[in-house]
N, C-alpha and C positions, 0 to 999 in steps of 0.2 A: 262622622269623623272627618271626612273630607270637607264638609261644610264648616266645621270648626277651624280647620286649617286655613280656609279661604278667609273666614272672618278675622283670624289673627293677622293675616297679611294685610287685610284692608284697614285694620285699626292700628297697626304698628306705626311708630313715628316715621315720617318721611324725611330723608336727609334734605337739608336746605342747600340748594346749589349756589346760594350767595353768601354762605357762612362756612368758614374753614378753621380748623385748628392749626397749631404751629407746624404740624407735619403736612398740611395741605389736604387733609381728609375732610369731606363734607360733614357738617354737624346737623343733627336732628334735634329739634326743640321739643321737650316734653311739656307738661302742664305749666301754666304761669303760676308762680308761687307768691310773688310780691312785686309791687310796683311803687317806686318812689319818684320824686321829682327829677332825679338824675339818671336812674337806671331801672331795668326790669330784670327780675330773677326768674329763671326757668329751671325745671328739672331737665337733666340731660336725657335726651330721647333714647340713647343707646346704653347708658351707664347709670344705673340707679344710685351709685355712690358718688355721683358728680352733679354739679350744678353749672348752669351757664348764666353769666351776668352780662347783659348788653347795655351799654351806655347810650342814652338818647342822642346827645349831641356832643361828643367828645372834642375837646380842643386839640390843637396840634401837640401841645405839651402833654396832655393826657394820653394821646395816642402813643407818643414816644415812651411814656411811663408804662403803659400797658404792655408794650412790646418787650420791655426790659424786666418786668416783675418776676416772671418764672425763673430767670437766671440769677436773680438777686435774693433768693430765698434765704432767710436766716437759718443758722444751724439749730435744729430742734433737738434738744438733749434727751427727749423721752426714750426710755428703754422698753416701753410697753407698746407693742405694735397696734394695740387697740386705741391708743390715745395719741393725739397730736396737740401740741401746745399752740400752734398757729395754723389756721386753715388758709394757707398761702396759695395763691394761684398756681396751678400746675401747667397751664397752657394759656396762650393768648388766642383770642378769637379775631379773625380777619374777615373783611367783606370781599366781594369779588374784585374790588379795585386794589386789594392788598393793604388796605388801611386797618389798623387795629381798632376794634369797636367794643371789645369786651374781654372777659377772662373766663376760664373754666376753673371752678373751685371744688374742693372736696366737701362732701356732706359730713356733718358732725351728728351722728346718730344718738338718740336717747338723751338729749341735753335740753336744758331750759335756760332762759336768760337770767341774769342777776336780778332783774325786776321781780321775777316769779318767786324768788326765795328771800328777798329782802323785805317784802311786804308780809307782815304777820298774818293777815287774813288769807292771802293767796297761799302762803306757806302752810297754814293749817288745813286748807282744803286739799292741796296737792301733795304736800310732802311734810307731814307732821313729824316725821323722824329726823328732819333737819333741825337739830337743836343748836345750842350755843357753841358746842364743841365743833359741830359740822361747819357752822358759819365761820369760825376762826380758821378752820382748815381751808375753806374756800378763799378767805381773805388772803391767807399766806400764799396760796397758789396763784392768785391774781397778781400779787406783788412780784412774785417770781417771774411771771410773763413780762411785766414791764422791765424788770431788772435785766432779763435776758436780751430783750430787744434794744434797750439803751446801751448795753455793753457792745452791741454790734452796730451802733450808730443809727438806729432806726427810731424815728419819732412817730408815735401813733397819731397824734393830732386830734382826730375826732374821738375823744375819749367819752364813752357813755356806756351805761350798764347793758343796753340792748346789744352791744357788740361783743359781749363776753358771755359765752355759754358754759353752763355747769352741768356735769353729769352726776349720777348717783354716788360716785366715788369721790365727790368734792373736787374733781379735777376740772381745771379751767381751760378753755380754748378761745383764742381771739379770732373773731371773724371780721368780714368786711376789710380784709387786709389790702385790697387794691387801693384803698384811700390813704394808706400811711405815707409819711414823708420819707423818701429814700434819696440816696446820692448815687448817681450813675457812675459807671467805670471811669468816665472822663472828669469826674468831679462836679458834674451838673446836678444841682438839687432839684428834685421833683417834689413839688409841694403837696401837702394835704390842703385842699381848698374848701373844706367843709368843717363845720363845728356845731356844737349842740348847746342850747341855752341851759345854764345852770352848771355846766361842766367846763366851760371855757375859762381860762385863766384871766384874772382881772385886767392884765396889761394888754390882752387881745380883744376884750369886749369893745364893740363899736368899730373895730378895724376890719378891713378886707383881708381874708386869709391868703389872697394872692399877692399881698404887699411884699412878702418875703418869707424865708424859712422860719419856722418855730423852733424853739430849743427844748431841751429836756425839762427845764423848769416849768414850762406850760403843761407838759404831760404829768409832772409831779402834782400839780394842783388838781387836775382831773382825777388822778389816782386817789388822792386823799378824799375827794368828794364821793367817789364810787365806794371806797372802803367804809366811809362813815355811813352812807345810806344802807350798805349791806348789813353792818353790825347794829345800827340803831333803828333801821326801818324808816328813817325820815331823811330828807335832804338837809344838809347842814344849815341852810338859810331858811329854816321853817320856824315860825314863831309869831308872836303878837307884836305888831308895829306900835311903838310908843312915841314916835316922833310926830311932828306936825304934818298936816296934809294927808293926802291919800297914800296908802302903803305903796312903796316903790316896787318895781318889778324885781324878779329874782336876780337878774343880772345887775340891776342898779344897786341892790343890796350887797352883792358880792364886791362891786367896785367901791362901795362906801366902807367896806370892812366891818359892817355891823353884824358880826356873828353873835348869836344869842349868848354864848358862854364867854364872850369877851367883856371885861369890866367896862362899864359905861356905854355898852351897845344900846342902840335904840330899838333893837329887836330882842324880845325876851322870850324864854322858853314858855311853852303853853303847858297847862297841867296834863300830866300823863306822859309827857315827853321823856324819853330815856335820858338819864343824867350821865355825865362823863364818869361819875363815881362808880357806875356799874362796870366800867371797863378796866382792864389791867392798867396800872399806873403808867407803864411804859408806852402803851398804845394811846392813852389819853394825852400824854405829854406830846406825842407826835402830832395829834390833831391840833393841839394848841399851837404848836410850832408852825403847822401848815396854814392855819386860818388866822393867826394873829401876826406873828413875825413874818410869815411867808406872804401875807397880804401886802405888806409894805415892800419887802425885798424878796423877789423870786428865788434868789440864791439861798435863802433861809429855809426853803421847803425841804422836808425830808426826802431822801432818795428812795427809790424802790428797794434798794438793798437794806436800808434802815428799816423800812416797813416790814420787809420779809423777816429780818432778824427779830424784831420786836413781837411780831405776830406768832412766830414759831415758839418764842419763849413764853408768851401768854398762853399759847395752846398747851404747852407742857405743864403749866401751873394752874390749870383748871381743876377745881374740886367738884365733887358730886354732892348734891344736896342730900342730907340724911333723911328728909321727909319725902321728897319726890326725886327719884333716881334719874328722871329725865331733865332735871334742872342742873345746869353746870354754872359755876361762877368762879371768879378769880380768888385764889387762896388768900389774898391780902384782906378780903372782906370778912367781917365778923359774922355775917348772916347772908342767907340766900336772897338776892335782890328780887328774884322773880316771885318768891313766896311773899315778900313784903308788898309787892305790887298787888297780888291777889287779895291779901288781907285788907288793902286799902280800897278794894272794890274796883280795881282796874283789871282789864282783860289779861289773861295769862298769855304772854308772848310765846311760850313754849309749852303748849298743852300736852298731856300724856298721849302718846301715839296709840293707835288701835292695836298694834301688835308690839310686843316687847322688842326693844332694840337688842341686836346681837351684842353680847358683852365684850366681844373681841373687835367691835367696830372701830374704836380708836386705834388699835394696833393695825388693823387692816388699812385704815385711811393713811396712817403714817407710812406703811410699806408702799402703798400705791403712790403716795406723794414722793417718796424717794425715787421710784422708777420714773415718774414723770419729770423729775428734776435732773435725771441722769446721775444721781448720787449712788454709784455702784456700791461703795463701801457701806453706806447706811442700809441699803437694801439687803446686802449680804449679811450684815450684822443682825438685822431683824429676822431674816430667814433662818440663820443659824441658831439664834437664841430663842426662837418661838416656833417649835415644830407644828403648832396648830395651824400656821399659815399654809403649810403643804397639804393639810387636810381640808382646807376650805374648798368647796366645790368650784367656786369661780376662779380660784388661783391654781388649781391643779394643772392647767394649761401651761403655767410658767415653770413647772418643775425642770424640764430640760434646759430652759434658758438660765434658771438660777444655778444649775450645776456648772454651766459655762462661766457665769459671773463669779461663782465661788472659786473656780479654778483661776480666774483672772486676778482676783484679789490675793490668793495664795502666791501666785507667781510674782505679783507686784511687791508683796511684802518681802519675798526672797531677794528681789532686785534691790529694794531699798536697804535691806540689811547688808548686802554686798557693797552697795554704794557708800554706806556709812563706814564700813570696815576698810575698804581699799578703793577710795574714789578715783585714784590715779590709774588703776588697773583697767584700762579701756577694754583690753582683750577679754577679761573675765566677764565684765558687764555686757559686752556685746554678745558673748557666747550665751548668756542667759536669755537674751532676746531671741537668739536662734533656737534655743530649747523651748521657749515659750513665745511663739509668734503673736499670741494675743496681746502681749505687751505693746505691740506696735499699733494697736487700735485706739486712737485718741478719743473716740466717742465713749469709751468705758471709764476714763479717768479724768473727766473734766473738773472734778472737785479736789484733785490731788495735786499738791505742789511740793517742790523740793528746791532748795537754794533760791527761793523767791520766784520761780517760774513754773508753769504747768509741767507736771512730771512727764507727760507724753512728749513734750518738746525736748526735755533732757534725755529721755530714752532715745529719741530719734537722733539727736545731735551726737550722742556717744556711739550709736550704731553706725552713723555716717563717718565719724572719725575713725572707727576701727577699719572701715573699708578703705579709707584713703591713706592709711599708714603704709609707707613703701616697704616692700619686702627687703630682708637683709641680703646684700649682694653676696654672690658666691665667692669664697676666698680659698686659695690653695694653702694648705697648712704644711709647712716644712718641719720635719722632725729631725733634730740633730742630737747626737749623744754628747754628754759632758762627762769629764772625769769625775769619779766619786770624790767628795770632799768630806772631811770629818766635821762633825757638828759639835760645837762647844757651847756651854751655857752662856747666856748673855745677861750680864748683871745690869740692873736698872741704874740709870744715871743718878748721881746724888742730887742733881738740880731738877726738881720735878716741874713738869709743864703745868700751866694754870688748870685748875680743876674744872671739868665740865660735867654737868649733871647728866646722867644717863636716864633719869626718871622723866618721861615725857610730861608728867603732871606738873613738874616744876615750872614749865613754860607758862607764861601769862595766859589765863583762860577766863574770859568773862562771859557768863551765861545770863541771858534775860529770859524770863518766862511769863506767860499769861495763861489764864484758865478760861476755857469755853464751857459754858453750862451745857448739860445734856438734856435730853427729853426723858424724864424719869420713867424708867421701865421700857423705853422705846429706843433711845439712842444714848450711848455712853458720853460722859463728859470727856474733855480732852485737855491735856497739858501740852502747851506749845513751848518748846525750847528753841532758842535762837542764839547763834554765835556770829560775831562779825568775821572771824577768821577761823580756819580749821584748827581744832585742838582736841586733845584727849581729856575727857572729863572723868573725875572719880565717881564712885558709886554715890547716887543721890536718892533721897527719899522724900516723897510728898506725903505729908502727914497732917492730922488734925492738930491745929495750933494749941488747942486747949488740953486734949487728952494725950497727944503724942502718938495716937494710933496710926499705923501705916496705911495709907490709901493706895500708894503706887510706889514700886521700887524700880529704879532705873540703874542698871548695871553700868560699870565703867565701860566707856566706848569712845570712839572718835566721832565728833560732830562736825558737820558742815552745813552752814545756812540754817534753815528752820526744820524742826522735826516735830511731828504731831504724835502724841501717845495717848490712847484711849484708856479710860478707867471708869468703873461703875460709879454712877452718881450716888453719893451717900444719902441715907434717909435723914430728913430733918435738916435744920440749919447747921452749917459747919463752916469754919474758916480754915483754909488750908495754907500751908507754908512749905516751901521747898528748901532743903538743907542737905549737907553732906551726910552720908550714912555714918561715917567715922569722923569724930572730931579732929583727928590728926590730919584730915584731908582739907581742912578749912583754908590752910595756907596755900593750897594749890589752885584755888578757884575763887572768883568773885561772882556772887549771885545777885542779880538785880530783879526784884519782884514788883508787881503792881501794888496799888493801894489795898488796904485791908478790905474795903468794900468789894473791890474787883476780885478778891480771893475768897469771897464768901458765897457759898451756894445755899440754895433753899430759901432765898428771900426774893420777892418780886423786884425785878429791875436789876438784880445782881448780874455781873459779868455780861453787861450789854455795852454796845458802843456808847460813847459819851453823850451823843445827841439823844439817845433814848433814855438817859438818866435825868434829863432836864424836866422836872415836874413843875 
């Protein structure tokens, strides 16, 4: 026994007296995990959930950047303690001279790189259950990572699939975050000085990455390449060279704009390559936009938010093959493209897994995705509407947390109702915050807005305003007696004053509305009402334009700014229209609606941003 103790002490990692963390504590290096031309990655000797990355010859600018990174971490919206969207440095590593030489990073357990699941052969060996639905969920989550970082002014720079890890729940985590481009507190840009062939935007090919800062447009190109490779299994510039001379390098092809699916391109698709026709029309349209229009003008490349929206819609519109339940395809297609490939003698890109897939897998993936995105309302909606989630063994750990989130949404809805009813009553609104302190937690309501600004900011500003209202000064009230007077009836004057309407609905009221598609069976659709100025609206009805069937009833109420109202996504194709419930109320309100296509649910590409409708 005592010999074992001695052996453990002899083999335990020994702290390095020349390496220290931000707090000045010596660091112990564990096994060497990976070595690149610029840095070496080690297991943390004292913490198995941490890694230590040491740069070989950091420049002065890189040292300054490494020292700043832990304090410039982006806000991670994930509500799941087991998942982080960004494996951001948690501490800087210093040498004995006090110079920054590396960072300490969190481990991302149980994950594999995008490369492992985008390649059909590797996927079949390691993760056959990762079907077309799963890949779309992964793609949507990757787009969300980019969207979140870009919203916070962070440029990834070195975009490549190796730097994006995916777990079994289709959740994505960005690693190698010490290489990103950030702006310091004083406005100094700290560049990403590396890039990867095949993923670098054409305007940066052949240039030094130290020339100056990159912009969001360069990230958008890399994102499109990663998403294309994930969904199709091939790099976008893969094909047979039909031009003169030797085939150009991949970067040369990118600069030339010869994308195989561009009309007149000198690079053509090879037999067996997945066609754009197998993709959802909205997603295929974005690839054309990124690799044709975006090759000429970087500003034409789809944003991460556009990718995220199109992929979520495509995910919701996947059908299941009647012959092979493990085959999924877009509902706009007349037949399963994977079965067609097999009949043509091509390999099945999504073979039948050894074990049947959980029939609730799409629901679970959607719920996990909502938590990772910090979408409290969607997570609560799915949890409330699908009791099976609470019975899933892996999700039982979330029951206490979901009770808290459920209470948060209930409190938020009460606050929104009070705000719509009496927006000027700061005292009542502030008292609700006192009754429900959870309303002051901005991390729970990142996807909620009111009056065009995040609802957490509105809640805080009203609570602050209530605190700053000065108290009513004390006044002495003098009571005096007056002699009694007889009261006589007062006759109305024969000259009447100009009539004023007491009906608040008579006031000018202009309401605009849009409709957001839901995820059929997973997330409700939404009616978005917006007014330029506060007004009281009459009772309204959202109904089927053809049959007149009511889909959503909106009672008379006061509106300010924008209001989002959920409703169940109807089955099949349906065109909706908003109108007054009573014909007599038409004179009290003007309703501005979107185009008929934007009011139609149940068709691919409906109710999408304009850019996603460009086919």
